[in-house]
N, C-alpha and C positions, 0 to 999 in steps of 0.2 A: 140851829142844830147845836146841840150840847153833847160833849163827850166827857164822862166821868170815868177815871181810873182810880180805884179804891184799893186799899191794903187791909186785910183782915176784916172784911165786912160782916158784922154781926147779922144772924138771920132776920131780925126784926127790920133792919135798915135795908137789907136786900129786898125784903118784901115791899117796902115802901118804894124803893127805887123802880121796882118792876111795875108799879102802877103806871109810870109815865115813860119809862125807858125800856129798850130791849137790851138783853145781856148777850152779846155775840160770843164773848169769851168770859170766863169767870172773872168777876170784879171789874169788867169793863162794861159801862152802860152808855147807850147812845139813844138820843131821842130829840124831838123838836117840841120845846116847851116855851112858853113866854117867860120873859124876864121875871115877872113876879112869882110865878110857880117855882122857877129855878131857885130864886133867892130864898124863898120860904122853905123849900126842900133842903137846901144847904144849911140854913139856920137850924132847922130841926136835927140834921145829921150832927152838926157841930156841938149842939146842946146835949144830945143823947149818946153820942159815941165820940167823946173829945179825944180819945187816943187813936182814932183811925186816921190814917194817912189818905189824903184825897187830892187828886190833881184834876182840874176842870179846864177844858178848852171849849169855848163858847163863841158863838158869832157875835161880832161887835162892829162898830163903825170905826175901825182903825184902818191904817194903810194895809195891814195884812188880811183884814177881814175877820179876825178873831182875836180873843183875849185869852191869856192863860193865868190861872190862879192855882195856888197850892195851900193846903192846910195839913198840919201834922206832920209826921215823919214819913217821907217818901224818899226813894232813892234817886230822885230827879231834882235838879235845881233849875230855877228860872233866871235866866241872864238877859239883860237888855244890852244890845250891841247895835250902835248906831240907829236907835229907834225901833229896832225889831226885837221882839221877844223870842228867845231860843231856849231850848231844853237841853241841859247838860246832865250826864250821868255821873254818879260818884264812881270814880275808879279806885279799885283796891290795889294797894302796892305801888301807886305812882305818886311821886312827889312832884306836883306842879305848883309853881309859885307864880300865879297869875290872877288877875282880877278881870275876868271876862276878856281875855286876850286870845288873839288868833295867832297860831303858828303858821306863817306864811308858806312853808314848804309842804306841810302835810295837811293843812286845813282842819286841825283838831282844835275844837273849842274847849278851853279849860276854864273853870270857875272856882274861885276861892270859896270853900265850903263855909267860911265865917261870914260871908256876906249875907244880908237879909234877902229874902226872895224878891223884894221890889226895890 
C-alpha cells in the first residue's frame, strides 16, 4: 500500500498518478503498486515537477510496517523518535526550541525545522 500526499500537482502529473492510484481527496493518492513501479513513478515526478512537495507513506519491513519519505516543500516534517518515524506539523506563531523532543505533560511533538528530514 502506498499513500502520496502532494502539493500543487500539475495536471500531467495528476494524470500519471491516476494510472496506478485512486484520488479519494484532491492531491491524495492511494494505491497498491510494487516497489519498482513506485520508485520509477517517484523518479519521474521529481524530474518533471521538481518544485512539487510530496509526502509518501509506503508499506515496508520495519517495526511500524511502513516508511515515510518527503521531497520538496511540505508543511510536515519527518522526525525519528526512539526508532519510530513521526510526522510533525509546522506551527505558525509558536517558538519551540526542541529537536524531536516530547513535552511529557501535553504529549506535543515538536521538531526543529532546521533538521534534515532523515
